[in-house]
N, C-alpha and C positions, 0 to 999 in steps of 0.2 A: 675314153671320154670324148676325144675328138670325133670319132666315128658316130657315136650316139647323138652328138650335138650338131652334126652336119645335115644339110638339106640333101635328101636323096629321093629318087623316084621309086615308089612301090608299084611295080607293074601290075596291071589288072585288066579285067574285061567285064563289061556290062553292055552287051549289044544284042541286036536281033538274032545273030547266030547263036549266042549263048541261050537266049530264050528258047529257041528251037531245040537245042541239045538237051536242055532240062526237060522239056516236054517228052523227049524220046528216051529219057532215062528209065530203066526197067522198074524202078520203085516210085516213079512219079505218080502222085494221086491228083487227078484234076480238081481244081478249086473253083469256087464261084467267081473269083476274080481272074481277070486276064493278066498273065505275066507281062511285065514290061521292064525296060532298062531302068537302072537306078541313076537318077540325075546326078551328074558331076563325077561319076565313077568309071566312065569308059576310058580306057587307055592308061589308067593309073593316076596317082596323085603324088604331089611333092609333100614330104613330111620330114620330121626329124625322129629317129628311133626313140629318143627320150620321151616323146609324146606317147608312143606305144607302151613304154614301161609305165608311164603315168596312168594311162587308162587301165592297164592291167592291175596296178595296185588299187586304183580307185574302185573299179567295178567289182573286184573280188574281195575287198576287205570285209564285208559283212558275212562272209562264209567262215571266218576264222574266230575261234574263241580266244580269250585274252592270253591264255598260257601258250598259245601257238602264234599269236599275232606278230610279236617281235621277231621270232624265228622266221616266219614267212616273209616279213618285210625285209629282213636281212637277206634271206636266201634268194628271193625273186630278183632282187637288184644285183647282188654280187654274182649270181649265177648267170644272168642274162646280159650284163653290161658288156661282156666280151663276145656275145653271140653273133654280132653283126659285122659286116664289112661293106665297103663301097666298091661296086664293080662297074668299070667303064666299058660299056659294050659298043663304043663308037658313036653313040648318040650324044646329044648335047647335055643330057642329064646322067649323072652317076646313078646306077641302080642299086637298090638295097639287096644284099645277098647275105649268105651265111659264112661266117669265118671258119678257118681251119679247125680251131678248137670246137666250134659249134657243130661241125660236120662229124666230129668224133663221138657225139652223144648217141648212144645206142639203147636198144631194148625199151623197157618201160619208161625210162627217163626221156627217151625221144618222143614217146606218145604224150607224156605230160607236157613237154616243151611245145609240141605241135598244138595241143589243146589250149595252152595258155597264150601262145602267139595268136591263136584264133580269137580269143577273148579280147586281148589288148588291142590288136590292130582292127578287129571287127568293130569294137566300140568306137575307135577313132574314125573309121570309115563311115560308120553310122552317123556320127556327129557331123561329119562333112556333108553327108547326103541330106540330113535334116536341114542344115543351114542353107543348102542349095534349093530346098523345096519349101520355103516359107518360114524359116526360123533364123535367117541371117541377122546377126546382131542381137539375138535373144538368148536368154539363159536356157541351156539344154541340160537336163539332169538324166541320170540313169538309175534304174532300180533292178536288182537281182530278184526275179519273181519268187523263186522258192525260198531264198534267204530272208526276204523282207515281208512277203505277203502270203506265202503258202507254208504248209507244214508237212509236206509229203516226204521230205528228206531230212536226214541228219548229216552234219558235215564233220569230217575228220581229216585233218591234214589238208584242208582245202578242197577235198573231193567230196562229192555228194553221194549218199547211199540211201536208197529207198527204204522207208520204214514199213512199206506194204506194197503189194502189187497194184499198179495203176494202169488202166487200159488206155487212157487218153494221153496225148502228148500236148505240150504247150511251149511257147517260146521261152527262152531263158531270161530275157531282159525286156523291160519297158523303157521307152524314152519319153521324157516329159518336157513340154515347152509351152510357153504362153501363146495364146492366139495373137498374131500381130495386129489385129484390129480391135482387140479388147483385152486390156492388160490383166484383168482379174479372171479371165477365162483361160483354161488350159486344154491342151490336146495330148492324147496318149497314142504312141505308136509302139509296135512290137519289134523286137530284134532277136534273131537267132544267129549265133556265131558258131561256125564249125572250124576245126583246125586239122584237116586231114593230112596225112602223109602218104606217100606212095604215088600211085598212078593217077593220071588225069581222069580216067573213067571212074575211079573211086571218089575223087573230088566232086565229080558231077553227081554221083549218087548221094553224096553228103549234102550237096546244095539242094537237090530235090527233096531230101528228108527235111531240110531246114524250111523249105517252102511249106511243107505239110504241117510242121510245127507252128508256123505263124497263124494258121487257122485254128489253133487250139484254144484261143480265148475269143468268146463272142461277147460284145459289149453293146447292150441295147439292141440286140437282134442283128448286129452286123459285126464283121471281123474288122478290127482297126487296121489302118495302114501299117505296113511293116517292111522290113528289109531282111533278106537272107544273105549272109556273107560267108564265104568259104575262103579262109586264108591258108594258102598252101605252102608248107615248108618241106621241100624235097631236095636232097643232095645239097648243093650250095645255093639254091634259088629260093626266093620268096616272091609270091604273087598272090592275087586274090581273084575270086569270081563273086559277083554280086548281082542280085535280081530283086525286083520290086513288084510284088503283086499289087497292081494299080488300084487306085481308089479315086473316084471322081469327086466325092464330097468328103470333107473331114470336119465333123462337128467338134465343138469345144464346150467345156462345162465350167461353171463358176466355182471358184475357190475363195472362200472368205472365212472369217473367224467362226461363223456359225456352222457352215457346211463341213469344215475340216475337223471340228470337234466330233461330229457325227460319225466320222470314219476312224476314230481312235481304236475301235475294237475290230476293225475289218480283218477278215481272213479269207483267202481265196480257197474255197472248198473244191474238192475233186469232183463232186457230183453235181456241181452247178454248171450248167451248159451256157447260161447267159447271165452276165454280171451287170447290175445296174450301173449305167455309165457314169453318172455323177458321183456315185459312191466310190467306184474304182478310181476315178480321176483324183478325188480328194485323198484317198488312201495312198495313191501313187505319189502325189505331191508330198505328203507326209514322209513317205519312205525315202524319197529323193533328198529331202532336207535331213533326215536322220542319217543317211549314207554320207552326206557332206559333213555333218557334225562328227560322225564316227571317224572319218578320214583324218580330220584335223584335231581329234582328241578333245572336242568340246562335249563332255559327257552330260552336262546339264541340258544342252540342246538335244543330244541323242535321246535322253530319257523323255524329253518333252514331245518329240515328234515321232519316235519309232512306233509303228503299228504294234499291236499287242503281241503278235507272233514273233516279230523281230526283237522286241524287248525281252521276251522269254528266252530267246536263243542266245543273246549276247550278254556276257558278263565281263565288263571292262573294269580295269583298275586306273585310277587317276594317275596321269603322267605330267611331268613338268612341261608346260607349254612355253614357247619362245616366240618373240616378235622379231621380224627381220624384213629388210627391204628387198624388193624384187623389181624386175622391169615392168611389172604389172601393178605396182603399188605395194603398200605395206601388207604383210601377211602374218598370220598367227597360227601356230600349230605345234606339232611334236617333232623332235629331232632324234635321229639315231646315228651313231658313228660306228663305222666298221674299219678295222685295220686291214690294209692291203699292201703287202710288199714294202713295208717301211713307211707307207703313207696312210693318211686317215681319210676315208670317204664319208662325208657327212650327208645324210639323206633326210630331207624335211618333207613332211606331209602336212599341208596347211590349207588355210582358207583366207580369202581377202578379209582384211581386218574390219572393214565397214560392215560386211555381211555377218562376220562373226559377232559383232556387237549387237546385231539385230536378231540373232538366231533364237533368243528366248523371248522375243517380243511378239507382236501380232503378225499374222500371215501377210498382211498388207505391207508391213514394214520390211519383212524379208524379201518379198517380191520386188519392192521398189529398189532395195539395195542390190539385188541380183541384176535388175535391169541396168542400173548405173554401171556395174562392173562389166556386163556383157557389151555394152556400148563402148566402154573404154577399151576393152580388149579388141573389139573389132577395129577401132580407130588406131590401135598401136601396130607397129610393125613386128613381125616375128623376130625373135632374138637373132641377131646377125651371127653368121658363122665366123667365129673368132679363131685366131691363131692360138691364143691362150684359152684352152677349153677347161680351165680349172673350176668353172662354175657354170652350170646349166640350169635353165628354168623352163617349166611348161605350165600352162594354165588351161582350164576348161571354162566354157561360157557361164556355167552356174557358180563359179567362184573358187573351185579347188585349185591349189597351186602346189607344184611339186618341184623339188630342186635337188641337184647333185652337186657337191663341191668337194674338191681335194684340198686337204690342209697339209 
């Protein structure tokens, strides 16, 4: 608990040298866009590992059916809470590394661990990158493309399995954020996360593959801005590589009560090479709100906002919801308790209470509540590193709140 609640540096690279190395990778496919460094990600970032666990639980929850959801939420946290350690390499910052128990993970479980670290920390890094490039203080949501908008995969045990052969590739996630100059307009960016293990050359190939996947969705005749992240878990080290296929212009599209209803039946088809931008934007906003509602157990809002393909896939059971105080304000969500070595670990998956109250109202009311929360979150300090680490909290700008506490 002390380690996952501590501020550490996740070392990483996003510089001109990395851009050149990706271009030289044997599997690199030249894109229309020029590759560029990812703003705010060169040299690493300071984070708390609990934030990576939060993003992992949040980004992947739509992949799981109800009969597996609790098992997954138990397992992901219990399994990974002891994965990390702080490593002092002589610099001013302690570096994030892998603990001795984490280093003993082998075989297929090591592959799964690497992939899930790629998702959790990749989403966290993408949130940091988006905030650095025009979304500071704004709610940033995340959407699992195949779980929420597509139907090319079935999901079992959290892994995706193709239902048919598909020739094209596309990014795994979309990031959604309002236009800073127009509150009712939203922007869509793509994100592809990799979690390679092994050699640096393999990590470079994975990053080149991620760049290729970012071009897999064309919106209004253009590829949306995107980020490719490779989070490397090797031996006792954790680090990342990140690259940004640059975009000079970034359009935004209106989301309101009328436009969002038109996207209720949206499904991302495999044979569609170009998606109407306003339709994808409205469907993505719906999916981001459905993901938020699902994370916190607000099933009424989940049913209200889930695109048709997401609603067909998920079968949820009503759970008792709890209200509790956090450093970010009052939250409402579900609570799971796990017994650990004579203690009880309480895990909460929640949403800001004010946003929760608006989730079944108009799109405008939800957007306004998320703006208020994002501004409050930006103005608050990150939870301090405490000697008593019995309670830890993490929040995302769109309103999800995650907590771990020992009883």
